[in-house]
TIMITOR-67741 format. One record per residue: x, y, z of N, C-alpha, C in turn; residue in one letter. Coordinates in Angstrom, 3 decimals, decimal comma. Layout:
BEGIN
SITE        n.X        n.Y        n.Z       ca.X       ca.Y       ca.Z        c.X        c.Y        c.Z   res
SITE          X          Y          Z          X          Y          Z          X          Y          Z     A
...
REM end
This chain:
BEGIN
SITE        n.X        n.Y        n.Z       ca.X       ca.Y       ca.Z        c.X        c.Y        c.Z   res
SITE     96,711     97,787    128,608     97,737     98,521    127,859     97,215     99,928    127,550     M
SITE     98,000    100,987    127,867     97,520    102,330    127,618     97,599    102,670    126,131     D
SITE     96,895    103,731    125,744     96,785    104,095    124,337     98,138    104,420    123,730     V
SITE     98,962    105,164    124,470    100,276    105,557    123,940    101,125    104,329    123,628     H
SITE    101,154    103,375    124,550    101,964    102,175    124,334    101,434    101,379    123,138     R
SITE    100,105    101,311    123,016     99,506    100,588    121,892     99,929    101,204    120,561     Y
SITE     99,885    102,564    120,513    100,254    103,236    119,268    101,713    103,015    118,918     L
SITE    102,583    103,014    119,935    104,007    102,777    119,690    104,217    101,386    119,084     V
SITE    103,496    100,400    119,630    103,615     99,036    119,095    103,116     98,988    117,664     I
SITE    101,992     99,662    117,400    101,459     99,707    116,043    102,454    100,338    115,082     C
SITE    103,104    101,400    115,523    104,079    102,091    114,674    105,244    101,151    114,339     H
SITE    105,647    100,351    115,302    106,756     99,420    115,072    106,359     98,322    114,092     F
SITE    105,152     97,818    114,258    104,715     96,701    113,425    104,468     97,074    111,969     L
SITE    104,483     98,361    111,655    104,274     98,775    110,279    105,292     98,160    109,329     V
SITE    106,463     97,807    109,834    107,494     97,263    108,966    107,144     95,879    108,429     F
SITE    106,101     95,279    108,992    105,579     94,040    108,390    104,152     94,339    107,934     V
SITE    104,005     95,481    107,282    102,725     96,069    106,935    101,689     95,111    106,390     F
SITE    102,027     94,313    105,421    101,009     93,507    104,760    100,483     92,381    105,634     F
SITE    101,084     92,168    106,784    100,595     91,143    107,693     99,890     91,739    108,902     N
SITE     99,725     93,058    108,911     99,140     93,721    110,061     97,841     94,407    109,658     V
SITE     96,761     94,058    110,323     95,475     94,676    110,020     95,043     95,614    111,133     A
SITE     95,515     95,370    112,357     95,026     96,127    113,508     95,604     97,529    113,569     A
SITE     96,749     97,755    112,956     97,391     99,055    113,038     97,200     99,843    111,746     C
SITE     97,077    101,135    111,874     97,041    101,981    110,689     98,474    102,238    110,274     S
SITE     98,802    101,825    109,061    100,193    101,776    108,683    100,709    102,966    107,887     D
SITE    101,530    102,583    106,928    102,319    103,483    106,197    101,857    104,898    106,342     V
SITE    104,666    107,650    106,250    104,797    109,001    105,845    105,766    109,062    104,750     S
SITE    105,757    110,057    104,274    106,540    110,099    103,051    107,987    110,385    103,382     I
SITE    108,861    109,477    102,972    110,298    109,625    103,175    110,891    110,185    101,888     V
SITE    111,698    111,231    102,027    112,360    111,805    100,852    111,478    112,706    100,021     G
SITE    110,350    113,138    100,579    109,454    114,021     99,840    109,780    115,481    100,069     G
SITE    108,843    116,329     99,678    109,018    117,763     99,891    107,716    118,348    100,428     K
SITE    107,835    119,472    101,097    106,684    120,085    101,752    105,683    120,626    100,735     E
SITE    104,419    120,375    100,989    103,346    120,900    100,134    103,126    122,363    100,499     V
SITE    103,158    123,238     99,517    102,995    124,672     99,759    101,585    125,158     99,439     K
SITE    100,964    124,537     98,440     99,640    124,968     98,004     98,564    124,291     98,840     K
SITE     97,636    125,090     99,344     96,563    124,585    100,197     95,729    123,533     99,460     H
SITE     95,506    122,403    100,129     94,680    121,338     99,572     93,559    121,055    100,570     Q
SITE     92,463    121,763    100,402     91,373    121,695    101,380     90,775    120,301    101,512     S
SITE     90,909    119,495    100,482     90,302    118,158    100,463     91,152    117,089    101,144     W
SITE     92,400    117,426    101,450     93,291    116,459    102,098     93,024    116,462    103,592     M
SITE     92,732    115,283    104,172     92,374    115,243    105,591     93,301    114,317    106,374     V
SITE     93,366    114,589    107,663     94,100    113,736    108,602     93,080    112,990    109,454     S
SITE     93,140    111,659    109,420     92,277    110,844    110,263     93,030    110,576    111,557     I
SITE     92,412    110,896    112,688     93,133    110,857    113,959     92,389    110,047    115,017     Q
SITE     93,169    109,355    115,829     92,637    108,641    116,989     93,191    109,317    118,233     K
SITE     92,308    109,718    119,122     92,720    110,490    120,297     93,548    111,706    119,874     E
SITE     93,135    112,334    118,777     93,782    113,521    118,199     95,240    113,275    117,808     Q
SITE     95,527    112,049    117,436     96,861    111,690    116,944     96,715    111,115    115,538     R
SITE     97,470    111,667    114,587     97,362    111,250    113,195     97,663    109,764    113,016     H
SITE     96,791    109,083    112,274     97,037    107,672    111,952     96,969    107,396    110,455     V
SITE     96,138    108,143    109,726     95,971    107,897    108,289     95,592    109,185    107,565     C
SITE     95,811    109,174    106,272     95,343    110,254    105,427     93,983    109,908    104,852     G
SITE     93,379    110,863    104,194     92,096    110,631    103,557     91,771    111,748    102,587     G
SITE     90,743    111,528    101,781     90,356    112,479    100,741     88,897    112,863    100,941     I
SITE     88,651    114,134    101,131     87,277    114,613    101,250     86,665    114,634     99,850     L
SITE     85,710    113,731     99,593     85,128    113,653     98,248     83,728    114,273     98,188     I
SITE     83,128    114,476     99,341     81,894    115,257     99,478     81,983    115,960    100,827     Q
SITE     81,110    116,914    101,080     81,213    117,700    102,309     81,060    116,886    103,588     N
SITE     80,535    115,657    103,461     80,354    114,821    104,647     80,958    113,430    104,472     Q
SITE     81,781    113,267    103,434     82,325    111,935    103,147     83,823    111,984    102,861     W
SITE     84,551    111,053    103,467     85,999    110,928    103,270     86,310    109,551    102,702     V
SITE     87,164    109,534    101,680     87,640    108,294    101,084     89,009    107,960    101,657     L
SITE     89,204    106,704    102,073     90,482    106,288    102,643     90,647    104,784    102,437     T
SITE     91,567    104,162    103,160     91,788    102,720    103,070     91,030    101,999    104,184     S
SITE     90,554    100,802    103,891     89,754    100,052    104,866     90,549     99,696    106,116     A
SITE     91,861     99,483    105,964     92,652     99,110    107,145     92,878    100,292    108,092     H
SITE     92,398    101,488    107,698     92,497    102,668    108,564     91,344    102,737    109,563     C
SITE     90,490    101,752    109,576     89,351    101,734    110,501     89,849    101,626    111,935     K
SITE     89,482    102,596    112,759     89,907    102,639    114,158     88,692    102,570    115,079     E
SITE     88,866    101,931    116,202     87,803    101,835    117,207     88,349    102,249    118,567     K
SITE     87,477    102,698    119,495     86,051    102,962    119,279     85,843    104,176    118,387     P
SITE     84,727    104,195    117,714     84,458    105,247    116,741     84,436    106,625    117,392     I
SITE     84,092    106,657    118,705     84,027    107,937    119,420     85,398    108,581    119,596     E
SITE     86,463    107,781    119,470     87,820    108,301    119,665     88,415    108,867    118,380     S
SITE     87,699    108,718    117,274     88,233    109,101    115,957     87,649    110,438    115,498     V
SITE     88,536    111,310    115,021     88,116    112,580    114,433     88,852    112,778    113,115     T
SITE     88,336    113,690    112,322     88,956    114,027    111,038     89,282    115,517    111,043     V
SITE     90,536    115,833    110,698     90,991    117,218    110,644     91,041    117,653    109,185     L
SITE     90,332    118,723    108,856     90,281    119,198    107,472     90,805    120,628    107,373     T
SITE     91,235    120,988    106,170     91,579    122,373    105,890     92,883    122,877    106,447     G
SITE     93,907    122,019    106,499     95,201    122,472    107,019     96,355    121,762    106,311     T
SITE     97,510    122,411    106,282     98,740    121,802    105,779     99,618    121,330    106,926     L
SITE     99,299    121,820    108,147    100,107    121,512    109,319     99,248    120,859    110,398     S
SITE     99,777    119,810    111,001     99,047    119,134    112,071     99,118    119,905    113,385     L
SITE    100,154    120,698    113,548    100,341    121,438    114,794     99,788    122,860    114,716     E
SITE    100,130    123,540    113,637     99,654    124,912    113,437     98,469    124,873    112,489     N
SITE     97,315    124,485    113,041     96,161    124,244    112,170     95,049    125,272    112,360     N
SITE     95,449    126,520    112,493     94,479    127,605    112,607     93,609    127,650    111,355     K
SITE     92,309    127,756    111,550     91,402    127,799    110,415     90,934    126,427    109,958     G
SITE     91,464    125,384    110,599     91,058    124,024    110,234     89,744    123,672    110,928     S
SITE     89,201    122,525    110,608     87,959    122,067    111,216     88,127    120,622    111,653     Q
SITE     87,805    120,337    112,897     87,877    118,968    113,410     86,453    118,460    113,626     R
SITE     86,158    117,303    113,048     84,804    116,751    113,164     84,860    115,280    113,554     V
SITE     83,815    114,824    114,200     83,701    113,415    114,539     83,134    112,629    113,375     G
SITE     82,988    111,332    113,555     82,477    110,497    112,476     81,253    109,712    112,931     I
SITE     80,392    109,439    111,957     79,165    108,689    112,229     79,313    107,203    111,927     L
SITE     79,993    106,905    110,815     80,048    105,502    110,409     81,187    105,225    109,433     S
SITE     81,528    103,943    109,337     82,475    103,441    108,349     81,712    102,597    107,333     Y
SITE     82,123    102,678    106,086     81,574    101,811    105,048     82,743    101,238    104,253     E
SITE     82,852     99,915    104,222     83,873     99,303    103,367     83,299     98,025    102,757     H
SITE     83,849     97,568    101,627     83,307     96,375    100,980     83,416     95,153    101,894     P
SITE     82,426     94,288    101,835     82,471     93,045    102,604     83,631     92,167    102,143     R
SITE     84,093     92,416    100,930     85,172     91,612    100,350     86,564     92,088    100,762     T
SITE     86,632     93,139    101,589     87,950     93,605    102,058     88,656     92,485    102,803     F
SITE     89,931     92,288    102,440     90,749     91,259    103,071     92,062     91,899    103,504     N
SITE     92,292     91,942    104,803     93,478     92,619    105,338     94,771     91,926    104,911     A
SITE     94,717     90,630    104,703     95,929     89,887    104,341     96,279     90,048    102,869     K
SITE     95,278     89,886    102,001     95,544     89,978    100,556     95,486     91,406    100,045     T
SITE     94,970     92,318    100,880     94,777     93,729    100,545     93,682     93,931     99,502     K
SITE     92,877     92,915     99,261     91,775     93,044     98,325     90,772     94,074     98,837     Q
SITE     90,367     94,975     97,944     89,344     95,976     98,238     89,635     96,753     99,530     D
SITE     90,879     97,207     99,652     91,307     98,002    100,811     90,867     99,446    100,589     D
SITE     89,578     99,657    100,718     88,994    100,966    100,439     87,849    101,201    101,425     I
SITE     87,656    102,437    101,823     86,633    102,722    102,829     86,113    104,153    102,684     M
SITE     84,865    104,323    103,038     84,252    105,640    103,118     83,913    105,924    104,582     L
SITE     84,192    107,141    105,012     83,865    107,568    106,367     82,816    108,667    106,268     I
SITE     81,711    108,483    106,979     80,706    109,531    107,032     80,956    110,396    108,261     K
SITE     81,113    111,697    108,036     81,368    112,641    109,113     80,064    112,994    109,827     L
SITE     80,190    113,457    111,056     78,967    113,749    111,816     78,324    115,083    111,441     N
SITE     78,989    115,816    110,550     78,374    117,024    109,994     79,146    117,431    108,734     K
SITE     78,527    118,276    107,956     79,191    118,755    106,748     80,303    119,738    107,117     K
SITE     81,390    119,687    106,361     82,514    120,576    106,634     82,588    121,674    105,581     V
SITE     83,340    122,722    105,913     83,438    123,879    105,025     84,456    123,670    103,901     K
SITE     85,399    122,762    104,099     86,457    122,551    103,111     85,886    122,109    101,766     A
SITE     86,560    122,502    100,709     86,124    122,139     99,358     86,568    120,713     99,031     K
SITE     85,625    119,841     98,639     85,969    118,444     98,336     86,735    118,299     97,014     P
SITE     87,269    117,104     96,822     87,957    116,742     95,572     87,105    115,688     94,872     K
SITE     86,724    115,952     93,654     85,900    114,998     92,926     86,744    113,818     92,451     K
SITE     86,180    112,629     92,559     86,861    111,451     92,014     86,386    111,257     90,582     I
SITE     87,150    110,542     89,767     86,743    110,321     88,371     85,383    109,632     88,272     P
SITE     84,623    109,982     87,244     83,322    109,358     87,027     83,464    107,929     86,506     K
SITE     84,609    107,672     85,880     84,873    106,326     85,386     86,354    106,012     85,536     K
SITE     86,685    104,745     85,396     88,077    104,306     85,561     89,012    105,039     84,605     E
SITE     90,111    105,528     85,144     91,125    106,224     84,351     92,297    105,277     84,070     Q
SITE     92,641    105,128     82,816     93,774    104,269     82,471     95,071    104,901     82,977     D
SITE     95,851    104,119     83,742     97,124    104,615     84,267     98,217    103,627     83,872     V
SITE     98,785    103,766     82,675     99,786    102,813     82,196    101,114    102,929     82,945     P
SITE    101,909    101,850     82,947    103,235    101,902     83,566    104,051    103,058     82,994     P
SITE    104,808    103,715     83,861    105,616    104,846     83,430    104,954    106,183     83,650     G
SITE    103,674    106,172     84,019    102,956    107,416     84,282    103,518    108,100     85,524     T
SITE    103,790    109,392     85,426    104,293    110,149     86,563    103,126    110,643     87,418     N
SITE    103,214    110,388     88,712    102,131    110,728     89,632    102,700    111,348     90,901     C
SITE    101,819    111,736     91,801    102,220    112,345     93,075    101,438    111,699     94,208     V
SITE    102,135    111,330     95,285    101,490    110,826     96,495    101,681    111,871     97,594     V
SITE    100,670    112,037     98,421    100,680    113,081     99,439    100,309    112,511    100,804     T
SITE    100,995    112,973    101,860    100,644    112,479    103,186    101,414    113,144    104,316     G
SITE    100,947    112,874    105,528    101,599    113,365    106,752    102,435    112,260    107,403     W
SITE    102,724    111,222    106,673    103,480    110,122    107,257    104,864    110,560    107,703     G
SITE    105,507    109,717    108,474    106,828    110,046    108,992    107,825    110,277    107,868     T
SITE    108,719    111,215    108,078    109,757    111,518    107,087    111,048    110,790    107,408     T
SITE    111,051    110,055    108,498    112,223    109,292    108,925    111,741    107,926    109,410     D
SITE    112,124    106,862    108,695    111,628    105,521    109,016    112,048    105,047    110,409     S
SITE    113,038    105,725    110,995    113,497    105,338    112,331    112,747    106,085    113,441     K
SITE    111,952    107,073    113,032    111,200    107,865    114,002    109,718    107,724    113,688     V
SITE    109,014    106,983    114,504    107,614    106,707    114,227    106,699    107,836    114,693     M
SITE    106,883    108,988    114,079    106,053    110,148    114,365    105,600    110,745    113,039     E
SITE    104,354    111,223    112,976    103,890    111,833    111,729    104,624    113,132    111,447     P
SITE    104,664    113,507    110,190    105,241    114,789    109,807    104,270    115,894    110,172     S
SITE    104,785    116,977    110,732    103,923    118,115    111,053    103,388    118,748    109,772     N
SITE    104,240    118,860    108,764    103,867    119,494    107,496    103,512    118,438    106,452     K
SITE    102,475    118,716    105,700    102,048    117,819    104,633    103,162    117,682    103,593     L
SITE    103,458    116,432    103,205    104,544    116,145    102,267    104,004    115,554    100,958     Q
SITE    104,784    115,721     99,899    104,436    115,134     98,606    105,680    114,509     97,984     M
SITE    105,457    113,526     97,129    106,580    112,838     96,479    106,175    112,424     95,073     L
SITE    107,083    112,659     94,123    106,857    112,199     92,752    107,142    110,705     92,669     D
SITE    106,221    109,968     92,094    106,380    108,523     91,931    105,985    108,134     90,512     V
SITE    106,390    106,931     90,119    106,096    106,428     88,781    105,346    105,106     88,876     T
SITE    104,288    104,979     88,089    103,501    103,749     88,089    104,329    102,605     87,522     V
SITE    104,246    101,453     88,182    105,027    100,274     87,824    104,104     99,180     87,280     I
SITE    104,567     98,472     86,290    103,795     97,372     85,698    103,369     96,377     86,778     D
SITE    102,125     95,941     86,718    101,593     95,034     87,744    102,374     93,719     87,805     R
SITE    102,760     93,189     86,648    103,516     91,925     86,640    104,875     92,092     87,312     N
SITE    105,520     93,231     87,054    106,816     93,498     87,685    106,628     93,654     89,189     L
SITE    105,575     94,350     89,582    105,299     94,539     91,011    105,023     93,194     91,685     C
SITE    104,301     92,318     90,999    104,048     90,969     91,528    105,344     90,209     91,755     N
SITE    106,293     90,385     90,831    107,579     89,695     90,985    108,363     90,265     92,169     S
SITE    108,260     91,576     92,380    108,919     92,193     93,530    108,381     91,628     94,844     Y
SITE    107,080     91,406     94,883    106,428     90,933     96,108    106,216     89,419     96,142     Y
SITE    106,721     88,730     95,109    106,521     87,275     95,030    105,036     86,921     95,168     N
SITE    104,206     87,754     94,557    102,747     87,571     94,564    102,160     87,485     95,974     S
SITE    102,788     88,165     96,925    102,288     88,228     98,296    102,346     89,667     98,781     D
SITE    101,326     90,477     98,513    100,032     90,107     97,952    100,054     90,037     96,432     P
SITE     99,036     89,415     95,869     98,871     89,395     94,414     98,357     90,760     93,985     V
SITE     99,031     91,375     93,024     98,614     92,687     92,529     97,557     92,492     91,453     I
SITE     96,337     92,813     91,779     95,213     92,601     90,870     94,936     93,859     90,039     T
SITE     93,963     93,747     89,144     93,586     94,889     88,303     92,930     95,997     89,125     K
SITE     92,559     95,684     90,371     91,976     96,690     91,256     93,022     97,337     92,155     D
SITE     94,295     97,095     91,842     95,407     97,699     92,574     96,362     98,364     91,594     M
SITE     97,186     99,250     92,116     98,257     99,881     91,347     99,528     99,849     92,175     L
SITE    100,665     99,820     91,504    101,947     99,964     92,192    102,638    101,208     91,654     C
SITE    103,252    101,965     92,538    104,010    103,138     92,119    105,125    103,379     93,123     A
SITE    106,269    103,777     92,622    107,407    104,015     93,503    108,393    104,989     92,893     G
SITE    109,497    105,161     93,596    110,565    106,039     93,160    111,812    105,191     92,960     N
SITE    112,576    105,460     91,919    113,759    104,657     91,616    114,886    104,858     92,629     K
SITE    114,819    105,967     93,362    115,876    106,264     94,326    115,590    105,604     95,666     L
SITE    116,655    105,250     96,390    116,518    104,711     97,737    115,971    105,787     98,666     E
SITE    115,272    105,331     99,702    114,729    106,222    100,733    113,836    107,304    100,138     K
SITE    113,005    106,881     99,178    112,003    107,763     98,582    110,710    106,968     98,485     R
SITE    109,795    107,217     99,410    108,548    106,467     99,345    107,655    106,709    100,536     G
SITE    106,534    105,997    100,568    105,598    106,127    101,679    106,121    105,386    102,904     T
SITE    105,578    105,761    104,056    105,975    105,128    105,300    104,800    105,229    106,264     C
SITE    105,036    105,038    107,573    103,936    105,072    108,527    103,188    106,403    108,461     W
SITE    101,858    106,344    108,426    101,034    107,542    108,440    100,504    107,974    107,092     G
SITE    100,965    107,345    106,003    100,531    107,736    104,663     99,344    106,923    104,155     D
SITE     99,013    105,846    104,824     97,886    105,026    104,397     96,630    105,853    104,192     S
SITE     95,874    105,507    103,179     94,620    106,194    102,914     94,764    107,483    102,142     G
SITE     96,021    107,941    101,966     96,269    109,178    101,235     96,125    108,988     99,736     G
SITE     96,084    110,089     98,985     95,803    110,027     97,549     97,007    109,799     96,651     P
SITE     96,764    109,081     95,563     97,699    109,011     94,444     97,061    109,815     93,326     L
SITE     97,729    110,890     92,925     97,222    111,754     91,862     98,061    111,589     90,601     E
SITE     97,381    111,344     89,500     98,040    111,266     88,195     97,322    112,231     87,264     C
SITE     98,055    113,196     86,730     97,469    114,214     85,856     96,318    114,933     86,558     K
SITE     96,544    115,194     87,847     95,616    115,928     88,716     94,323    115,177     89,011     K
SITE     94,261    113,904     88,649     93,108    113,074     88,977     93,465    112,104     90,093     N
SITE     92,562    111,920     91,057     92,766    110,912     92,084     92,530    109,546     91,445     I
SITE     93,534    108,705     91,453     93,383    107,381     90,829     93,521    106,242     91,835     V
SITE     93,947    106,562     93,065     94,116    105,494     94,045     94,371    106,041     95,430     G
SITE     94,329    105,134     96,420     94,662    105,489     97,799     95,741    104,532     98,305     V
SITE     96,599    105,032     99,170     97,716    104,246     99,682     97,198    103,050    100,488     V
SITE     97,626    101,860    100,086     97,281    100,643    100,825     98,457    100,212    101,692     S
SITE     99,672    100,166    101,111    100,824     99,838    101,943    102,059     99,428    101,174     G
SITE    103,103     99,118    101,897    104,369     98,670    101,331    105,126     97,935    102,421     S
SITE    106,208     97,298    102,048    107,091     96,696    103,050    108,282     97,626    103,224     R
SITE    108,430     98,124    104,435    109,505     99,080    104,667    109,128    100,441    104,114     G
SITE    110,104    101,324    104,048    109,861    102,701    103,609    110,894    103,109    102,572     C
SITE    110,445    103,357    101,357    111,342    103,872    100,334    112,271    102,866     99,712     G
SITE    111,869    101,599     99,654    112,665    100,571     98,977    112,164    100,429     97,537     N
SITE    113,011    100,744     96,531    112,577    100,664     95,131    112,076     99,276     94,730     P
SITE    112,533     98,247     95,419    112,117     96,878     95,106    110,850     96,475     95,861     K
SITE    110,356     97,380     96,686    109,099     97,140     97,399    108,238     98,402     97,268     K
SITE    107,793     98,687     96,042    107,022     99,906     95,807    105,695     99,901     96,552     P
SITE    105,130    101,084     96,717    103,845    101,199     97,410    102,729    100,595     96,564     T
SITE    101,863     99,851     97,232    100,681     99,298     96,588     99,502    100,205     96,908     V
SITE     98,754    100,560     95,883     97,599    101,436     96,026     96,318    100,689     95,667     Y
SITE     95,250    101,043     96,350     93,937    100,584     95,928     93,532    101,459     94,751     T
SITE     93,355    100,854     93,614     93,063    101,570     92,374     91,584    101,932     92,307     F
SITE     91,278    103,141     91,856     89,888    103,511     91,634     89,441    102,904     90,298     L
SITE     89,284    101,601     90,368     88,872    100,823     89,202     87,371    100,979     88,976     S
SITE     86,885    100,381     87,917     85,453    100,421     87,622     84,646     99,871     88,788     K
SITE     85,121     98,767     89,391     84,441     98,155     90,534     84,402     99,096     91,730     R
SITE     85,538     99,699     92,022     85,614    100,558     93,201     84,816    101,847     93,033     H
SITE     84,830    102,422     91,837     84,042    103,633     91,591     82,550    103,317     91,695     I
SITE     82,152    102,160     91,188     80,751    101,736     91,295     80,361    101,567     92,759     F
SITE     81,258    100,952     93,548     80,977    100,750     94,978     80,828    102,085     95,698     W
SITE     81,737    103,024     95,439     81,675    104,344     96,072     80,349    105,025     95,758     I
SITE     80,001    105,064     94,495     78,763    105,725     94,084     77,531    105,037     94,658     N
SITE     77,599    103,723     94,799     76,468    102,975     95,361     76,249    103,346     96,822     S
SITE     77,351    103,445     97,579     77,252    103,818     98,997     76,688    105,226     99,135     V
SITE     77,218    106,151     98,351     76,774    107,548     98,444     75,300    107,687     98,051     L
SITE     74,902    106,971     97,016     73,510    107,023     96,566     72,573    106,439     97,617     K
SITE     73,009    105,324     98,207     72,198    104,677     99,244     72,003    105,604    100,434     K
SITE     73,069    106,270    100,850     72,992    107,179    101,991     72,159    108,406    101,671     Q
SITE     72,259    108,872    100,428     71,505    110,051    100,002     70,000    109,770    100,050     L
SITE     69,642    108,535     99,692     68,235    108,154     99,666     67,714    107,702    101,029     N
SITE     68,640    107,602    102,005     68,240    107,132    103,334     67,596    108,269    104,119     S
SITE     66,648    107,906    104,952     65,993    108,926    105,793     66,587    108,946    107,189     T
SITE     67,616    108,090    107,389     68,231    107,986    108,723     68,979    109,262    109,088     T
SITE     69,708    109,821    108,112     70,517    111,007    108,398     69,992    112,199    107,606     F
REM end
């Protein structure tokens, strides 16, 4: 099967997102174009085709979702420093050295759907710092999700321009009822959505940031369909456990003599 055909199949299967681990899933439907440069926002690409978003948290490290892991590693690059996937003058494209994700990651339950990517060199773009400790994000909090995901659920193509959408954090118990506890929304996850139809994440937004009060509090894990208020996006929450894991990986690599 050629690469193009494989990607088309992956794009189609996104509509059963929580049951698919092999494809990089969920773009923002009903959002608006980002005008202000966000140097830390990256596009993770396979064969130079966008598959997931990510957050540059250090000059050589990107935070994203574990299900965004693509193989072979040689086919994956990260594009930094641009708002446009097509007109990316001044951007930087780099390869990757390794993936790091928790051993407890479960593609079916979405447990610990978080990953760090080590780039093959330091980039010039300015990183975005993650919180030093868990930030309380109560239901009703207004936040913003950002991504290059498709803007039309019927067209499985990434958006050329970076998009953003205002979303509201939803109570975990209510989110569990929406999903019939499949997956179970744990304290290490967050749910956020828009009350309007056709307003939400879609293919290509996975791994992108959820910002609340200008702090990164989570990364896009997935949803069923695109922009359904009764199926809000589930995010991997930067909980105490996840922040500890991130810092542990970075510290371990910093102390390593391998790189």
